[in-house]
C-alpha positions as CSV (number, residue, x, y, z in Angstrom):
1,M,-15.7,3.3,-9.7
2,K,-16.6,4.1,-5.6
3,P,-14.8,1.8,-3.6
4,R,-17.2,-0.5,-1.0
5,Y,-16.3,-0.4,2.2
6,P,-16.6,-3.5,4.9
7,R,-18.9,-2.7,8.0
8,P,-16.6,-1.4,11.1
9,L,-15.0,-3.9,13.4
10,A,-16.6,-4.8,16.5
11,A,-15.6,-6.5,19.7
12,G,-16.6,-10.2,19.2
13,D,-16.0,-10.3,15.4
14,R,-13.7,-13.0,13.6
15,I,-10.6,-12.2,12.1
16,G,-9.0,-14.8,9.9
17,V,-5.0,-15.1,9.9
18,T,-3.8,-17.1,6.7
19,S,-0.5,-16.1,4.5
20,P,-0.9,-15.9,1.0
21,S,2.6,-15.6,0.3
22,S,5.5,-16.6,3.1
23,G,4.4,-18.5,6.1
24,V,5.9,-18.2,9.9
25,G,8.9,-20.5,10.8
26,P,9.4,-21.8,14.0
27,D,11.6,-19.0,15.4
28,N,8.9,-16.7,14.8
29,R,6.1,-18.8,16.3
30,D,6.3,-16.8,19.7
31,R,5.8,-13.6,18.2
32,L,3.0,-15.0,16.0
33,D,1.5,-16.2,19.5
34,V,2.0,-12.6,21.0
35,A,0.1,-11.0,18.0
36,L,-3.0,-13.3,18.2
37,A,-3.0,-12.9,21.5
38,Y,-3.3,-9.1,21.4
39,L,-6.3,-9.5,18.9
40,V,-8.1,-11.6,21.7
41,D,-7.4,-9.1,24.3
42,R,-8.6,-6.5,22.0
43,G,-11.8,-8.7,22.4
44,F,-11.8,-10.5,18.5
45,K,-12.0,-14.1,17.6
46,V,-9.3,-15.1,15.8
47,E,-9.7,-18.0,13.0
48,V,-6.0,-19.5,12.1
49,G,-5.9,-21.1,8.5
50,D,-3.5,-23.8,7.3
51,C,-1.7,-22.1,5.0
52,M,0.9,-21.2,7.4
53,D,4.1,-23.2,7.0
54,G,7.3,-21.4,6.7
55,S,9.7,-23.9,5.8
56,T,10.1,-22.4,2.5
57,H,9.2,-19.3,0.8
58,V,5.5,-20.0,0.4
59,S,3.1,-21.3,3.1
60,A,1.5,-23.8,0.5
61,P,1.0,-24.5,-3.2
62,A,-0.5,-21.4,-5.1
63,Q,-4.1,-22.9,-5.5
64,E,-4.2,-23.8,-1.8
65,R,-3.3,-20.5,-0.5
66,A,-5.8,-18.7,-3.0
67,D,-8.5,-21.3,-1.9
68,E,-8.0,-20.0,1.7
69,L,-7.6,-16.5,1.1
70,M,-11.0,-16.9,-0.9
71,W,-12.3,-18.8,1.9
72,M,-11.6,-16.2,4.6
73,L,-12.4,-13.1,2.4
74,L,-15.9,-14.6,1.4
75,D,-16.9,-16.4,4.9
76,P,-19.4,-13.7,6.0
77,A,-18.5,-14.8,9.5
78,I,-15.2,-13.2,9.1
79,R,-14.5,-9.9,9.2
80,A,-11.2,-9.2,8.3
81,V,-8.3,-11.0,6.8
82,V,-4.8,-10.3,8.2
83,P,-1.8,-12.0,7.1
84,P,1.1,-12.4,9.5
85,W,3.5,-10.7,7.3
86,G,4.4,-10.1,3.3
87,G,6.7,-12.5,1.7
88,E,8.3,-12.8,-1.9
89,T,6.1,-14.4,-4.4
90,G,2.2,-13.8,-3.6
91,I,2.0,-13.0,-7.4
92,D,1.2,-16.6,-8.3
93,V,-2.0,-16.3,-6.3
94,L,-3.3,-13.3,-8.4
95,P,-4.7,-15.5,-11.6
96,L,-6.5,-17.7,-8.8
97,L,-8.5,-15.3,-7.5
98,N,-12.2,-14.9,-8.3
99,Y,-12.8,-11.5,-8.3
100,A,-16.4,-11.3,-9.8
101,A,-17.3,-13.2,-6.5
102,L,-15.9,-10.8,-4.5
103,A,-17.5,-7.9,-6.5
104,E,-20.9,-9.6,-5.6
105,A,-19.8,-10.3,-1.9
106,E,-20.1,-7.7,1.2
107,P,-16.5,-6.7,1.6
108,T,-14.3,-7.7,4.4
109,W,-11.3,-5.7,5.9
110,F,-7.9,-7.3,3.9
111,V,-4.9,-5.7,5.7
112,G,-1.2,-5.7,5.2
113,Y,1.8,-4.4,3.4
114,S,4.8,-5.5,1.4
115,D,4.1,-8.7,-0.4
116,T,0.3,-8.4,1.0
117,S,0.2,-5.1,-1.7
118,T,0.1,-7.5,-4.4
119,L,-2.9,-8.6,-3.6
120,L,-4.5,-5.6,-2.2
121,T,-4.2,-3.2,-4.9
122,P,-5.7,-5.5,-7.5
123,I,-8.8,-6.5,-5.0
124,T,-9.3,-2.9,-4.9
125,L,-9.2,-2.1,-8.6
126,L,-10.9,-5.4,-9.9
127,A,-13.3,-6.2,-7.3
128,G,-14.4,-2.7,-6.0
129,W,-13.2,-3.7,-2.2
130,A,-11.5,-0.8,-0.1
131,T,-8.3,-2.6,1.4
132,V,-5.7,-1.5,4.1
133,H,-2.4,-0.8,3.4
134,G,-1.4,-1.2,7.1
135,S,0.5,-2.9,9.8
136,N,0.9,-6.9,9.2
137,L,-0.4,-9.2,12.1
138,M,3.1,-9.8,13.3
139,D,3.6,-5.7,13.6
140,T,0.1,-5.1,15.1
141,R,0.5,-2.7,18.0
142,D,-1.0,0.5,19.7
143,D,2.7,1.7,20.6
144,R,3.2,4.3,17.8
145,P,2.7,8.2,17.8
146,S,-0.4,9.8,18.9
147,R,-0.8,11.1,15.3
148,L,-0.8,8.0,13.6
149,H,-3.5,5.3,14.2
150,P,-3.4,1.7,13.8
151,W,-5.4,-0.4,11.7
152,L,-7.9,-1.3,13.8
153,D,-8.5,2.1,14.5
154,V,-9.5,2.7,11.0
155,A,-11.3,-0.6,10.7
156,T,-13.4,0.3,13.9
157,A,-14.1,3.7,12.5
158,P,-17.9,4.4,11.4
159,P,-18.9,4.7,8.0
160,G,-17.9,7.8,6.0
161,S,-15.3,8.8,9.1
162,T,-12.5,11.1,8.6
163,V,-8.8,9.6,9.7
164,E,-6.7,12.8,10.6
165,Q,-2.8,11.8,10.9
166,G,-0.2,14.6,11.1
167,G,3.4,14.2,9.9
168,E,7.1,14.9,10.4
169,N,9.9,15.7,8.1
170,W,7.9,15.4,4.6
171,K,10.2,16.6,1.8
172,R,9.5,17.4,-2.0
173,L,11.0,15.5,-4.6
174,D,9.4,17.3,-7.3
175,D,11.3,20.6,-8.9
176,R,8.2,22.7,-7.9
177,T,8.0,24.9,-4.6
178,G,5.1,26.5,-2.9
179,P,2.1,24.6,-1.0
180,V,0.7,21.9,-1.7
181,D,-3.3,20.8,-1.2
182,A,-4.3,18.0,-3.1
183,T,-7.2,15.5,-2.8
184,G,-7.8,12.5,-4.8
185,R,-8.6,8.5,-4.3
186,L,-6.1,6.9,-2.8
187,I,-4.2,3.8,-4.5
188,G,-0.6,2.6,-4.1
189,G,1.5,0.1,-2.2
190,C,4.9,-1.4,-2.5
191,I,7.1,-0.9,-5.4
192,E,9.1,-4.1,-5.6
193,T,5.8,-6.0,-5.5
194,L,3.7,-3.9,-7.8
195,S,5.9,-3.4,-10.5
196,P,6.0,-6.7,-12.0
197,V,2.0,-6.5,-12.7
198,S,2.1,-2.8,-13.7
199,G,0.6,-2.8,-17.1
200,T,-1.8,-5.9,-16.5
201,R,-5.2,-5.8,-15.5
202,Y,-4.4,-6.1,-12.0
203,L,-3.0,-2.7,-11.7
204,D,-4.9,-0.5,-13.9
205,T,-6.1,2.5,-11.8
206,G,-8.0,3.8,-14.9
207,R,-10.8,2.0,-12.8
208,L,-10.7,4.7,-10.6
209,R,-10.4,7.1,-13.2
210,G,-13.9,7.2,-14.8
211,P,-15.5,10.0,-16.2
212,G,-16.4,12.1,-13.4
213,A,-14.4,10.2,-11.0
214,E,-11.8,12.1,-8.7
215,D,-8.1,12.7,-9.2
216,L,-5.8,9.9,-7.3
217,I,-3.7,10.7,-4.4
218,V,-0.8,7.8,-5.5
219,Y,1.3,6.4,-3.0
220,V,4.5,3.8,-3.4
221,E,7.4,2.7,-1.1
222,A,10.4,0.9,-1.4
223,A,11.2,-2.2,0.9
224,E,14.7,-3.4,0.0
225,E,15.7,-3.0,-3.3
226,R,18.7,-0.6,-4.2
227,A,18.2,2.8,-5.8
228,F,19.0,1.6,-9.4
229,A,16.2,-1.2,-9.7
230,I,13.5,1.2,-7.7
231,C,14.5,3.7,-10.4
232,R,13.7,1.0,-13.2
233,S,10.6,-0.2,-11.5
234,L,9.3,3.5,-11.3
235,H,10.0,4.3,-14.7
236,G,8.0,1.2,-15.8
237,M,5.1,1.6,-13.6
238,R,5.0,5.1,-14.9
239,L,5.0,4.0,-18.3
240,A,2.3,1.7,-17.8
241,G,-0.1,4.6,-16.8
242,F,0.2,3.8,-13.3
243,F,0.7,7.5,-11.7
244,D,-1.8,9.0,-14.7
245,G,-4.6,11.3,-13.1
246,A,-2.6,11.5,-10.1
247,A,-2.9,15.0,-8.3
248,A,-0.1,14.4,-5.9
249,I,2.2,11.1,-5.3
250,L,3.6,10.1,-1.9
251,V,6.5,8.0,-1.2
252,G,7.1,6.0,1.7
253,R,10.1,6.3,4.3
254,T,12.9,3.6,3.4
255,G,15.6,2.0,4.5
256,A,16.7,0.7,1.1
257,P,20.4,1.1,-0.1
258,D,21.4,3.9,-2.1
259,E,23.9,3.8,-5.2
260,P,27.3,5.3,-5.6
261,T,25.9,7.5,-7.8
262,L,22.0,7.4,-7.4
263,S,20.1,7.9,-3.9
264,Q,16.9,6.4,-3.4
265,D,15.5,10.2,-3.6
266,D,17.3,11.0,-6.8
267,A,15.4,7.6,-8.3
268,V,12.2,9.3,-7.2
269,R,13.0,12.2,-9.3
270,D,14.2,10.4,-12.4
271,A,11.3,8.3,-12.6
272,L,8.5,10.8,-11.7
273,G,10.0,14.5,-11.4
274,T,8.5,15.3,-15.1
275,L,5.0,14.5,-14.1
276,G,4.1,17.7,-13.3
277,V,2.7,17.1,-10.0
278,P,3.7,17.3,-6.5
279,V,6.1,14.5,-4.8
280,I,6.1,14.4,-1.4
281,A,8.7,12.1,0.0
282,N,9.7,10.7,3.6
283,V,6.1,10.1,4.4
284,E,5.6,7.7,7.1
285,F,4.5,4.6,5.5
286,G,5.9,1.4,4.4
287,H,8.7,-0.6,5.7
288,V,10.4,2.2,8.3
289,P,8.0,2.7,11.6
290,P,6.4,4.6,12.3
291,Q,3.3,3.4,9.6
292,L,0.3,5.7,8.5
293,T,-2.5,3.1,7.7
294,I,-3.7,4.0,4.1
295,V,-7.0,2.7,2.8
296,N,-7.0,2.1,-0.6
297,G,-10.0,3.9,-2.4
298,A,-10.4,6.4,0.6
299,I,-10.8,10.0,-0.1
300,A,-7.3,11.8,0.8
301,H,-6.6,15.2,1.3
302,V,-2.8,16.2,1.9
303,R,-1.6,19.7,3.0
304,F,2.2,20.2,3.0
305,A,3.2,23.9,3.5
306,G,6.3,24.6,6.0
307,D,5.7,23.0,9.0
308,E,2.1,21.8,8.2
309,Q,2.2,18.6,7.1
310,Y,-1.2,16.8,7.3
311,F,-2.8,13.9,5.9
312,A,-6.3,12.7,6.1
313,Q,-8.5,9.9,4.9
314,T,-12.2,10.0,4.4
315,L,-13.7,6.6,4.2
316,V,-16.4,7.4,1.7
C-alpha cells in the first residue's frame, strides 16, 4: 500500500479543531485561544467543533466525537484537522469511524500525537492516508531549533518534497555497533495508546509490507508509564508483529519514570533488543520537546554514525 497525501496547505485554507478524546477545560481556554490565533495569523481559517468540553476525560459521547471527526475529515472545505491535544480514551472512537469512506475520499491532513496516535496510525493503515505525528494544536509554535520543522512546514511542503531534520544525542540500544543507514516507510506512535490495539486490524503494519513494498522505519515513544509497563507493552507489540519488517526502530525521548531495577532504555532493550535491527533512542519526537514532525507513510532515510544524526522524510 502506498499512502495518499493531502494536497499542501495554503493560506486561506480551513483547519478544523475537534477533540476526539479529551477536551479543553476552563483553565486552558486562554492557551487554546492563543493557539487558534496563531493559525489565523498564519493566514488560515479555523472551524472549531462542538466536541471540545473539558469537564470530564472525554469531550463528548463516543459517537458524537466520531461523527464530528468524520465530518471534518470528509468535508472538502476543511483541509486539516488538529485536536487541541491527546487525552485518555480515544480508543472508543476507533470502531465508529468509516475507514472505507475515508479510503475513497480526498485525504485531509490529520495531525497530533499522544492519544491522537490511537487514530492517526489506524487511519494510515486502514484508509491509506498519510497522517502527521506532530505537535498538537496547543503546542503549535515556530520557536523550535532550526534543524526541526513544525507540522505546518511539512503540511505546506510541495508533493514529493524531502524534509531533512538533524538530531542530537541519539544513542543505540541494540547490541550492534557501527554506522546505521536505513530506509523505509514510517509508521508508529505513542506506546501507551497503541499497545492496547496491537494485534488487531487497526494496527496491522502488514498493510505497508505487501509484496514488493519497502521496509519499515518504526517509531515509538513513551509518554508517562513506568519502565515495567513500557517493557510489557513493547513485548506485546513485538509479539503482535508490529515491528515485523522494520529496517530500524526509532525511540523518542521520554521523561517517563524508571524503575529501581529497570530503566526506560533497559525496557526497550529487553523487548526489542533481539530483533536484529538498529534501535536508536533519544530521538527528538514525542512528549519531550523539541519534537520532530513524523509523517506516517512517508519514506524515511535515517543515518547515525558518530556525530552524524540525520533523519529525512520524502512525501511520496
